[in-house]
MILUMKE-7972 format. One record per residue (C-alpha): x, y, z; residue number from 1. Coordinates in steps of 0.2 Angstrom, whole numbers, always signed. Layout:
residues N
+-------+-------+-------+-----+
:     x :     y :     z : pos :
+-------+-------+-------+-----+
:     X :     Y :     Z : NUM :
...
+-------+-------+-------+-----+
end
This chain:
residues 513
+-------+-------+-------+-----+
:     x :     y :     z : pos :
+-------+-------+-------+-----+
:  -180 :  +249 :  -764 :   1 :
:  -169 :  +233 :  -770 :   2 :
:  -151 :  +240 :  -765 :   3 :
:  -155 :  +230 :  -745 :   4 :
:  -157 :  +212 :  -752 :   5 :
:  -141 :  +216 :  -764 :   6 :
:  -133 :  +224 :  -750 :   7 :
:  -134 :  +207 :  -736 :   8 :
:  -132 :  +196 :  -752 :   9 :
:  -115 :  +205 :  -755 :  10 :
:  -110 :  +203 :  -736 :  11 :
:  -115 :  +186 :  -736 :  12 :
:  -102 :  +182 :  -749 :  13 :
:   -88 :  +189 :  -742 :  14 :
:   -91 :  +179 :  -727 :  15 :
:   -90 :  +165 :  -737 :  16 :
:   -77 :  +169 :  -748 :  17 :
:   -64 :  +162 :  -734 :  18 :
:   -72 :  +144 :  -732 :  19 :
:   -74 :  +145 :  -751 :  20 :
:   -56 :  +146 :  -754 :  21 :
:   -51 :  +133 :  -741 :  22 :
:   -61 :  +123 :  -748 :  23 :
:   -56 :  +123 :  -763 :  24 :
:   -40 :  +123 :  -758 :  25 :
:   -41 :  +106 :  -749 :  26 :
:   -48 :  +100 :  -764 :  27 :
:   -31 :  +102 :  -774 :  28 :
:   -23 :   +89 :  -776 :  29 :
:    -7 :   +96 :  -771 :  30 :
:   -10 :  +101 :  -757 :  31 :
:   -16 :   +84 :  -750 :  32 :
:    -1 :   +76 :  -757 :  33 :
:   +11 :   +69 :  -741 :  34 :
:   +28 :   +79 :  -750 :  35 :
:   +20 :   +94 :  -748 :  36 :
:   +14 :   +92 :  -731 :  37 :
:   +30 :   +86 :  -725 :  38 :
:   +41 :  +100 :  -732 :  39 :
:   +27 :  +113 :  -725 :  40 :
:   +26 :  +108 :  -710 :  41 :
:   +46 :  +110 :  -709 :  42 :
:   +46 :  +127 :  -717 :  43 :
:   +30 :  +132 :  -705 :  44 :
:   +43 :  +126 :  -690 :  45 :
:   +59 :  +134 :  -696 :  46 :
:   +50 :  +149 :  -701 :  47 :
:   +44 :  +149 :  -681 :  48 :
:   +64 :  +144 :  -676 :  49 :
:   +72 :  +159 :  -686 :  50 :
:   +56 :  +172 :  -680 :  51 :
:   +59 :  +167 :  -662 :  52 :
:   +80 :  +169 :  -666 :  53 :
:   +76 :  +186 :  -673 :  54 :
:   +66 :  +190 :  -660 :  55 :
:   +79 :  +183 :  -647 :  56 :
:   +93 :  +191 :  -656 :  57 :
:   +88 :  +209 :  -656 :  58 :
:   +82 :  +209 :  -639 :  59 :
:   +99 :  +201 :  -633 :  60 :
:  +108 :  +214 :  -644 :  61 :
:   +98 :  +228 :  -638 :  62 :
:  +103 :  +220 :  -617 :  63 :
:  +121 :  +219 :  -623 :  64 :
:  +122 :  +237 :  -631 :  65 :
:  +112 :  +243 :  -616 :  66 :
:  +124 :  +235 :  -603 :  67 :
:  +140 :  +242 :  -614 :  68 :
:  +136 :  +257 :  -615 :  69 :
:  +132 :  +259 :  -595 :  70 :
:  +147 :  +251 :  -589 :  71 :
:  +156 :  +265 :  -604 :  72 :
:  +146 :  +279 :  -597 :  73 :
:  +152 :  +276 :  -579 :  74 :
:  +170 :  +275 :  -583 :  75 :
:  +167 :  +290 :  -591 :  76 :
:  +158 :  +300 :  -576 :  77 :
:  +173 :  +293 :  -564 :  78 :
:  +186 :  +299 :  -577 :  79 :
:  +174 :  +316 :  -580 :  80 :
:  +176 :  +319 :  -558 :  81 :
:  +196 :  +314 :  -560 :  82 :
:  +197 :  +329 :  -571 :  83 :
:  +190 :  +341 :  -559 :  84 :
:  +199 :  +350 :  -543 :  85 :
:  +190 :  +363 :  -529 :  86 :
:  +198 :  +380 :  -527 :  87 :
:  +203 :  +380 :  -511 :  88 :
:  +197 :  +399 :  -508 :  89 :
:  +181 :  +400 :  -518 :  90 :
:  +177 :  +380 :  -518 :  91 :
:  +174 :  +383 :  -538 :  92 :
:  +178 :  +366 :  -549 :  93 :
:  +191 :  +369 :  -563 :  94 :
:  +199 :  +359 :  -575 :  95 :
:  +216 :  +349 :  -570 :  96 :
:  +224 :  +349 :  -587 :  97 :
:  +239 :  +351 :  -596 :  98 :
:  +236 :  +361 :  -609 :  99 :
:  +251 :  +361 :  -617 : 100 :
:  +248 :  +340 :  -617 : 101 :
:  +239 :  +334 :  -632 : 102 :
:  +232 :  +316 :  -625 : 103 :
:  +227 :  +324 :  -610 : 104 :
:  +217 :  +340 :  -621 : 105 :
:  +210 :  +327 :  -630 : 106 :
:  +203 :  +318 :  -616 : 107 :
:  +194 :  +331 :  -607 : 108 :
:  +186 :  +339 :  -624 : 109 :
:  +180 :  +321 :  -628 : 110 :
:  +172 :  +320 :  -610 : 111 :
:  +167 :  +340 :  -612 : 112 :
:  +154 :  +335 :  -628 : 113 :
:  +140 :  +330 :  -620 : 114 :
:  +142 :  +335 :  -598 : 115 :
:  +133 :  +347 :  -586 : 116 :
:  +140 :  +353 :  -567 : 117 :
:  +128 :  +361 :  -558 : 118 :
:  +128 :  +366 :  -540 : 119 :
:  +114 :  +360 :  -529 : 120 :
:  +103 :  +375 :  -531 : 121 :
:  +103 :  +367 :  -550 : 122 :
:  +114 :  +381 :  -556 : 123 :
:  +123 :  +378 :  -571 : 124 :
:  +143 :  +381 :  -570 : 125 :
:  +151 :  +370 :  -585 : 126 :
:  +141 :  +362 :  -598 : 127 :
:  +142 :  +355 :  -613 : 128 :
:  +145 :  +370 :  -627 : 129 :
:  +131 :  +361 :  -639 : 130 :
:  +115 :  +370 :  -642 : 131 :
:  +105 :  +355 :  -646 : 132 :
:  +107 :  +347 :  -628 : 133 :
:   +95 :  +359 :  -619 : 134 :
:   +84 :  +345 :  -611 : 135 :
:  +101 :  +340 :  -604 : 136 :
:  +106 :  +360 :  -593 : 137 :
:   +85 :  +358 :  -587 : 138 :
:   +86 :  +365 :  -570 : 139 :
:   +72 :  +355 :  -564 : 140 :
:   +78 :  +340 :  -573 : 141 :
:   +93 :  +343 :  -562 : 142 :
:   +85 :  +344 :  -545 : 143 :
:   +75 :  +329 :  -548 : 144 :
:   +88 :  +320 :  -551 : 145 :
:   +95 :  +327 :  -535 : 146 :
:   +82 :  +321 :  -524 : 147 :
:   +83 :  +306 :  -532 : 148 :
:  +103 :  +302 :  -530 : 149 :
:  +100 :  +307 :  -513 : 150 :
:   +88 :  +297 :  -508 : 151 :
:   +93 :  +280 :  -518 : 152 :
:  +113 :  +286 :  -514 : 153 :
:  +114 :  +276 :  -534 : 154 :
:  +120 :  +284 :  -548 : 155 :
:  +104 :  +290 :  -563 : 156 :
:  +104 :  +282 :  -580 : 157 :
:   +93 :  +292 :  -591 : 158 :
:   +89 :  +292 :  -611 : 159 :
:   +85 :  +309 :  -621 : 160 :
:   +85 :  +319 :  -635 : 161 :
:   +93 :  +333 :  -641 : 162 :
:   +82 :  +346 :  -650 : 163 :
:   +92 :  +337 :  -666 : 164 :
:   +82 :  +320 :  -662 : 165 :
:   +96 :  +313 :  -658 : 166 :
:   +96 :  +299 :  -642 : 167 :
:  +108 :  +300 :  -631 : 168 :
:  +112 :  +291 :  -615 : 169 :
:  +117 :  +302 :  -598 : 170 :
:  +123 :  +296 :  -581 : 171 :
:  +120 :  +309 :  -567 : 172 :
:  +128 :  +307 :  -550 : 173 :
:  +137 :  +320 :  -537 : 174 :
:  +155 :  +324 :  -530 : 175 :
:  +158 :  +330 :  -514 : 176 :
:  +170 :  +346 :  -511 : 177 :
:  +175 :  +340 :  -492 : 178 :
:  +185 :  +357 :  -491 : 179 :
:  +170 :  +368 :  -491 : 180 :
:  +155 :  +355 :  -486 : 181 :
:  +146 :  +357 :  -505 : 182 :
:  +140 :  +345 :  -517 : 183 :
:  +139 :  +343 :  -535 : 184 :
:  +130 :  +338 :  -548 : 185 :
:  +140 :  +331 :  -560 : 186 :
:  +130 :  +323 :  -578 : 187 :
:  +141 :  +314 :  -593 : 188 :
:  +133 :  +306 :  -608 : 189 :
:  +136 :  +298 :  -625 : 190 :
:  +126 :  +296 :  -641 : 191 :
:  +119 :  +283 :  -645 : 192 :
:  +118 :  +284 :  -662 : 193 :
:  +132 :  +270 :  -668 : 194 :
:  +123 :  +259 :  -656 : 195 :
:  +107 :  +262 :  -666 : 196 :
:  +116 :  +258 :  -681 : 197 :
:  +122 :  +244 :  -676 : 198 :
:  +106 :  +237 :  -670 : 199 :
:   +99 :  +241 :  -686 : 200 :
:  +112 :  +233 :  -695 : 201 :
:  +107 :  +217 :  -688 : 202 :
:   +89 :  +220 :  -691 : 203 :
:   +92 :  +225 :  -710 : 204 :
:  +104 :  +208 :  -710 : 205 :
:   +91 :  +196 :  -702 : 206 :
:   +77 :  +203 :  -715 : 207 :
:   +86 :  +200 :  -729 : 208 :
:   +94 :  +183 :  -722 : 209 :
:   +77 :  +179 :  -717 : 210 :
:   +70 :  +176 :  -735 : 211 :
:   +85 :  +169 :  -740 : 212 :
:   +84 :  +157 :  -730 : 213 :
:   +66 :  +150 :  -731 : 214 :
:   +68 :  +151 :  -749 : 215 :
:   +83 :  +139 :  -748 : 216 :
:   +75 :  +126 :  -735 : 217 :
:   +62 :  +125 :  -746 : 218 :
:   +68 :  +120 :  -758 : 219 :
:   +81 :  +110 :  -749 : 220 :
:   +64 :  +100 :  -740 : 221 :
:   +55 :  +100 :  -755 : 222 :
:   +66 :   +86 :  -764 : 223 :
:   +73 :   +82 :  -747 : 224 :
:   +54 :   +76 :  -744 : 225 :
:   +53 :   +67 :  -760 : 226 :
:   +70 :   +57 :  -760 : 227 :
:   +63 :   +52 :  -742 : 228 :
:   +46 :   +48 :  -751 : 229 :
:   +55 :   +39 :  -768 : 230 :
:   +56 :   +21 :  -758 : 231 :
:   +37 :   +24 :  -754 : 232 :
:   +34 :   +28 :  -771 : 233 :
:   +41 :   +11 :  -774 : 234 :
:   +29 :    +2 :  -762 : 235 :
:   +18 :   +11 :  -772 : 236 :
:   +20 :    +5 :  -790 : 237 :
:   +24 :   -13 :  -782 : 238 :
:    +8 :   -13 :  -774 : 239 :
:    +1 :    -8 :  -793 : 240 :
:   +10 :   -20 :  -801 : 241 :
:    +5 :   -36 :  -790 : 242 :
:    -7 :   -47 :  -798 : 243 :
:   -10 :   -66 :  -798 : 244 :
:    +7 :   -71 :  -805 : 245 :
:   +18 :   -62 :  -796 : 246 :
:   +12 :   -60 :  -778 : 247 :
:   +27 :   -62 :  -774 : 248 :
:   +34 :   -47 :  -778 : 249 :
:   +50 :   -40 :  -768 : 250 :
:   +57 :   -20 :  -767 : 251 :
:   +74 :   -20 :  -763 : 252 :
:   +79 :   -10 :  -747 : 253 :
:   +89 :    +4 :  -744 : 254 :
:  +102 :    -1 :  -733 : 255 :
:   +97 :   +13 :  -720 : 256 :
:   +88 :    +3 :  -706 : 257 :
:   +74 :   +18 :  -705 : 258 :
:   +58 :   +17 :  -704 : 259 :
:   +56 :   +16 :  -722 : 260 :
:   +66 :    -1 :  -723 : 261 :
:   +57 :    -7 :  -710 : 262 :
:   +39 :    -3 :  -719 : 263 :
:   +48 :   -11 :  -735 : 264 :
:   +54 :   -26 :  -726 : 265 :
:   +36 :   -26 :  -720 : 266 :
:   +26 :   -27 :  -736 : 267 :
:   +39 :   -42 :  -743 : 268 :
:   +34 :   -51 :  -729 : 269 :
:   +17 :   -47 :  -732 : 270 :
:   +19 :   -50 :  -752 : 271 :
:   +27 :   -68 :  -747 : 272 :
:   +14 :   -72 :  -735 : 273 :
:    +1 :   -67 :  -750 : 274 :
:   +11 :   -78 :  -760 : 275 :
:   +10 :   -93 :  -748 : 276 :
:    -7 :   -92 :  -742 : 277 :
:   -11 :   -91 :  -763 : 278 :
:    +0 :  -105 :  -767 : 279 :
:    -8 :  -117 :  -754 : 280 :
:   -27 :  -111 :  -759 : 281 :
:   -20 :  -114 :  -778 : 282 :
:   -10 :  -130 :  -773 : 283 :
:   -27 :  -136 :  -762 : 284 :
:   -38 :  -133 :  -775 : 285 :
:   -27 :  -143 :  -788 : 286 :
:   -27 :  -158 :  -774 : 287 :
:   -45 :  -157 :  -770 : 288 :
:   -49 :  -158 :  -788 : 289 :
:   -38 :  -173 :  -790 : 290 :
:   -45 :  -182 :  -776 : 291 :
:   -63 :  -180 :  -780 : 292 :
:   -62 :  -183 :  -800 : 293 :
:   -57 :  -202 :  -796 : 294 :
:   -75 :  -206 :  -786 : 295 :
:   -85 :  -195 :  -796 : 296 :
:   -76 :  -204 :  -812 : 297 :
:   -81 :  -222 :  -802 : 298 :
:   -98 :  -216 :  -799 : 299 :
:  -102 :  -211 :  -817 : 300 :
:   -97 :  -225 :  -825 : 301 :
:  -105 :  -237 :  -812 : 302 :
:  -120 :  -229 :  -816 : 303 :
:  -120 :  -228 :  -832 : 304 :
:  -115 :  -246 :  -834 : 305 :
:  -129 :  -251 :  -823 : 306 :
:  -140 :  -240 :  -834 : 307 :
:  -138 :  -247 :  -852 : 308 :
:  -131 :  -263 :  -846 : 309 :
:  -140 :  -270 :  -832 : 310 :
:  -157 :  -283 :  -836 : 311 :
:  -157 :  -288 :  -819 : 312 :
:  -163 :  -281 :  -801 : 313 :
:  -146 :  -289 :  -793 : 314 :
:  -137 :  -280 :  -807 : 315 :
:  -145 :  -263 :  -803 : 316 :
:  -145 :  -266 :  -784 : 317 :
:  -123 :  -272 :  -788 : 318 :
:  -121 :  -254 :  -795 : 319 :
:  -129 :  -245 :  -783 : 320 :
:  -120 :  -253 :  -769 : 321 :
:  -102 :  -247 :  -775 : 322 :
:  -107 :  -233 :  -781 : 323 :
:  -114 :  -229 :  -760 : 324 :
:   -99 :  -237 :  -757 : 325 :
:   -89 :  -224 :  -768 : 326 :
:  -101 :  -209 :  -758 : 327 :
:   -96 :  -214 :  -744 : 328 :
:   -78 :  -211 :  -750 : 329 :
:   -82 :  -197 :  -757 : 330 :
:   -92 :  -189 :  -741 : 331 :
:   -75 :  -196 :  -729 : 332 :
:   -64 :  -186 :  -740 : 333 :
:   -73 :  -172 :  -740 : 334 :
:   -77 :  -170 :  -723 : 335 :
:   -57 :  -174 :  -719 : 336 :
:   -55 :  -158 :  -732 : 337 :
:   -66 :  -146 :  -720 : 338 :
:   -59 :  -152 :  -704 : 339 :
:   -39 :  -150 :  -711 : 340 :
:   -46 :  -131 :  -719 : 341 :
:   -52 :  -126 :  -703 : 342 :
:   -36 :  -133 :  -691 : 343 :
:   -24 :  -123 :  -707 : 344 :
:   -32 :  -108 :  -705 : 345 :
:   -37 :  -107 :  -686 : 346 :
:   -59 :  -110 :  -687 : 347 :
:   -59 :  -123 :  -676 : 348 :
:   -63 :  -117 :  -659 : 349 :
:   -49 :  -122 :  -647 : 350 :
:   -56 :  -128 :  -630 : 351 :
:   -41 :  -127 :  -621 : 352 :
:   -40 :  -134 :  -601 : 353 :
:   -28 :  -143 :  -591 : 354 :
:   -24 :  -161 :  -598 : 355 :
:   -12 :  -175 :  -590 : 356 :
:    -4 :  -184 :  -607 : 357 :
:    -1 :  -199 :  -599 : 358 :
:   -18 :  -201 :  -592 : 359 :
:   -24 :  -197 :  -612 : 360 :
:   -12 :  -209 :  -619 : 361 :
:   -19 :  -222 :  -605 : 362 :
:   -36 :  -222 :  -611 : 363 :
:   -31 :  -221 :  -628 : 364 :
:   -20 :  -237 :  -632 : 365 :
:   -32 :  -247 :  -620 : 366 :
:   -45 :  -243 :  -636 : 367 :
:   -32 :  -248 :  -649 : 368 :
:   -29 :  -263 :  -640 : 369 :
:   -41 :  -273 :  -650 : 370 :
:   -36 :  -268 :  -668 : 371 :
:   -15 :  -270 :  -661 : 372 :
:   -22 :  -289 :  -657 : 373 :
:   -30 :  -291 :  -674 : 374 :
:   -14 :  -284 :  -681 : 375 :
:    -3 :  -296 :  -669 : 376 :
:    +6 :  -280 :  -665 : 377 :
:   +12 :  -277 :  -645 : 378 :
:    +3 :  -258 :  -642 : 379 :
:   +12 :  -253 :  -628 : 380 :
:   +10 :  -238 :  -616 : 381 :
:   +27 :  -231 :  -608 : 382 :
:   +21 :  -220 :  -594 : 383 :
:   +35 :  -209 :  -584 : 384 :
:   +24 :  -200 :  -572 : 385 :
:   +11 :  -182 :  -576 : 386 :
:   +15 :  -175 :  -588 : 387 :
:    +0 :  -159 :  -588 : 388 :
:    -1 :  -146 :  -603 : 389 :
:   -17 :  -134 :  -608 : 390 :
:   -23 :  -140 :  -623 : 391 :
:   -39 :  -145 :  -635 : 392 :
:   -43 :  -163 :  -627 : 393 :
:   -52 :  -168 :  -642 : 394 :
:   -42 :  -162 :  -654 : 395 :
:   -25 :  -170 :  -647 : 396 :
:   -36 :  -187 :  -644 : 397 :
:   -37 :  -188 :  -662 : 398 :
:   -18 :  -183 :  -667 : 399 :
:   -13 :  -198 :  -654 : 400 :
:   -27 :  -206 :  -664 : 401 :
:   -21 :  -204 :  -680 : 402 :
:    -3 :  -208 :  -676 : 403 :
:    -8 :  -223 :  -667 : 404 :
:   -19 :  -230 :  -680 : 405 :
:    -4 :  -227 :  -695 : 406 :
:    +8 :  -236 :  -682 : 407 :
:    -5 :  -251 :  -682 : 408 :
:    -6 :  -251 :  -701 : 409 :
:   +10 :  -250 :  -706 : 410 :
:   +20 :  -264 :  -692 : 411 :
:   +21 :  -282 :  -698 : 412 :
:   +13 :  -295 :  -688 : 413 :
:   +25 :  -297 :  -671 : 414 :
:   +30 :  -280 :  -671 : 415 :
:   +26 :  -266 :  -655 : 416 :
:   +21 :  -249 :  -656 : 417 :
:   +26 :  -239 :  -640 : 418 :
:   +17 :  -222 :  -635 : 419 :
:   +23 :  -210 :  -619 : 420 :
:   +22 :  -194 :  -615 : 421 :
:   +36 :  -184 :  -603 : 422 :
:   +38 :  -165 :  -596 : 423 :
:   +54 :  -155 :  -601 : 424 :
:   +55 :  -138 :  -592 : 425 :
:   +44 :  -128 :  -601 : 426 :
:   +37 :  -140 :  -615 : 427 :
:   +29 :  -158 :  -615 : 428 :
:   +35 :  -171 :  -626 : 429 :
:   +22 :  -184 :  -633 : 430 :
:   +30 :  -198 :  -643 : 431 :
:   +22 :  -213 :  -655 : 432 :
:   +37 :  -226 :  -663 : 433 :
:   +36 :  -242 :  -670 : 434 :
:   +44 :  -257 :  -677 : 435 :
:   +36 :  -256 :  -694 : 436 :
:   +41 :  -253 :  -711 : 437 :
:   +47 :  -236 :  -712 : 438 :
:   +48 :  -223 :  -722 : 439 :
:   +62 :  -219 :  -734 : 440 :
:   +70 :  -202 :  -733 : 441 :
:   +68 :  -195 :  -748 : 442 :
:   +48 :  -196 :  -742 : 443 :
:   +52 :  -188 :  -724 : 444 :
:   +51 :  -168 :  -731 : 445 :
:   +33 :  -172 :  -739 : 446 :
:   +23 :  -183 :  -727 : 447 :
:   +11 :  -170 :  -720 : 448 :
:    +7 :  -164 :  -738 : 449 :
:   -11 :  -165 :  -742 : 450 :
:   -15 :  -180 :  -752 : 451 :
:    +4 :  -185 :  -750 : 452 :
:    +6 :  -206 :  -750 : 453 :
:   +22 :  -213 :  -747 : 454 :
:   +20 :  -229 :  -762 : 455 :
:   +16 :  -242 :  -752 : 456 :
:    +7 :  -260 :  -760 : 457 :
:    -3 :  -260 :  -746 : 458 :
:   -23 :  -260 :  -751 : 459 :
:   -29 :  -250 :  -735 : 460 :
:   -20 :  -236 :  -742 : 461 :
:   -29 :  -221 :  -732 : 462 :
:   -33 :  -202 :  -740 : 463 :
:   -14 :  -194 :  -738 : 464 :
:   -25 :  -183 :  -725 : 465 :
:   -21 :  -190 :  -709 : 466 :
:    -3 :  -183 :  -706 : 467 :
:    -6 :  -164 :  -714 : 468 :
:   -23 :  -165 :  -699 : 469 :
:   -11 :  -168 :  -686 : 470 :
:    +2 :  -157 :  -691 : 471 :
:   -10 :  -144 :  -691 : 472 :
:   -19 :  -147 :  -674 : 473 :
:    +0 :  -148 :  -667 : 474 :
:    +5 :  -129 :  -676 : 475 :
:   -14 :  -122 :  -670 : 476 :
:    -7 :  -126 :  -653 : 477 :
:    +9 :  -117 :  -654 : 478 :
:   +18 :  -135 :  -654 : 479 :
:   +30 :  -145 :  -667 : 480 :
:   +32 :  -163 :  -673 : 481 :
:   +47 :  -169 :  -680 : 482 :
:   +49 :  -187 :  -686 : 483 :
:   +61 :  -198 :  -689 : 484 :
:   +63 :  -213 :  -698 : 485 :
:   +73 :  -229 :  -706 : 486 :
:   +64 :  -242 :  -719 : 487 :
:   +65 :  -258 :  -711 : 488 :
:   +65 :  -252 :  -693 : 489 :
:   +51 :  -243 :  -689 : 490 :
:   +46 :  -223 :  -687 : 491 :
:   +46 :  -212 :  -673 : 492 :
:   +35 :  -195 :  -669 : 493 :
:   +40 :  -185 :  -657 : 494 :
:   +26 :  -167 :  -653 : 495 :
:   +33 :  -154 :  -643 : 496 :
:   +19 :  -145 :  -635 : 497 :
:   +19 :  -130 :  -623 : 498 :
:   +15 :  -133 :  -604 : 499 :
:    +6 :  -117 :  -600 : 500 :
:    -5 :  -106 :  -610 : 501 :
:    -5 :  -104 :  -628 : 502 :
:   -17 :   -95 :  -640 : 503 :
:   -20 :  -102 :  -654 : 504 :
:   -22 :   -94 :  -672 : 505 :
:   -41 :   -90 :  -670 : 506 :
:   -41 :   -83 :  -654 : 507 :
:   -23 :   -72 :  -659 : 508 :
:   -32 :   -65 :  -672 : 509 :
:   -48 :   -62 :  -665 : 510 :
:   -35 :   -50 :  -651 : 511 :
:   -27 :   -44 :  -667 : 512 :
:   -43 :   -36 :  -673 : 513 :
+-------+-------+-------+-----+
end
């Protein structure tokens, strides 16, 4: 009564066992390693190649042996016919052999080992004396082959086995007695024992070589995969060792200039970029903390003084006004930092359009004429034809505004400021130069850094973010900015922008994602 449910459960278990085994194998970590996969793939491929080579080699050897046997049989059949002569009176075939010659006797004896000579009616005239070759002298077979030879005019090649189960290859043909007008059936054969022995030796040697080769290749592929993947292990160890204190960790290349070396190179470049990014963030945080501390401390001090010492309404108003001025300065600083951060990370959207920089310079120079006259500085626009390029007009206006503002601020009365733009092949060059105080050479490498200020007694010193903002916008447009300066003679800022369409950093990031 309870056997049927047990049988069904047993059959279900048998069906699920292969799937369970495959699942267990996949769960074993060893079988999921890249080393095992590489070695096993190579070994499977080698197994397939060796198996195909063994099969093709066996077939080729059989074909070669068969062709050699056929050629040899044709030669022996021709030789056999050469030793036979027909009696001029009776027409009977006889051996034309000098029995006193050992060589002729040996040659004929070898040919007589497997042969048949019969007339047109299939009657045996001469034949081998080996009793195991009864299939060779079968009359029906002889008559059938005579008919086939007469129809195709080609000899008949066949393989047969004697009563002792030894294989023989036999070729049969006819020879004519022109004097008596008769045809005779002639067959010559040879044993295939040696050929089969050669084939067996080949197969035996192959099956001995096959597992040895697989074992040797398995060991070689296993250790070769380990050697190849050792560099990946160094990448893995380096990735585990990366912390906030060694972000720039570098891995030494192997010198092979292969895929692994390129991977190591990419890892080193990524590590360098990470280090640079974290250094930038750390420096940015330090700079922001330093710059925010001063106005916040001033606001706190002013409010505390007003809170504890002010006795009149005017004193409170004055303290609040001073605090509001510092709050406004703090607000401007935060706004500038936000814009700078967005421009450096490519988060400011770029609305590019074709802009004539000379036309843009003309408009901005007109706007700055009043502050230039207030400083008694001559502001000049030196156009040199159209200078078209594809840029974000608003961002480029900010660049030119910063440069013109700085140039006017640091040019003494009676000096000059000149702005110009020109097209040069695939680029457009924008230049702002002045006859101002100039920048000392030891400060030039740092003027585009955030919050960097050249020591100057000018009370209107800025936040130190203007040139950083300029450099970030130029970089976002795929351009370059250079500065040359000489103290007491002025400075020259030269910006080079691509004339054609250039993807911004943010756009490139979107496309790559």
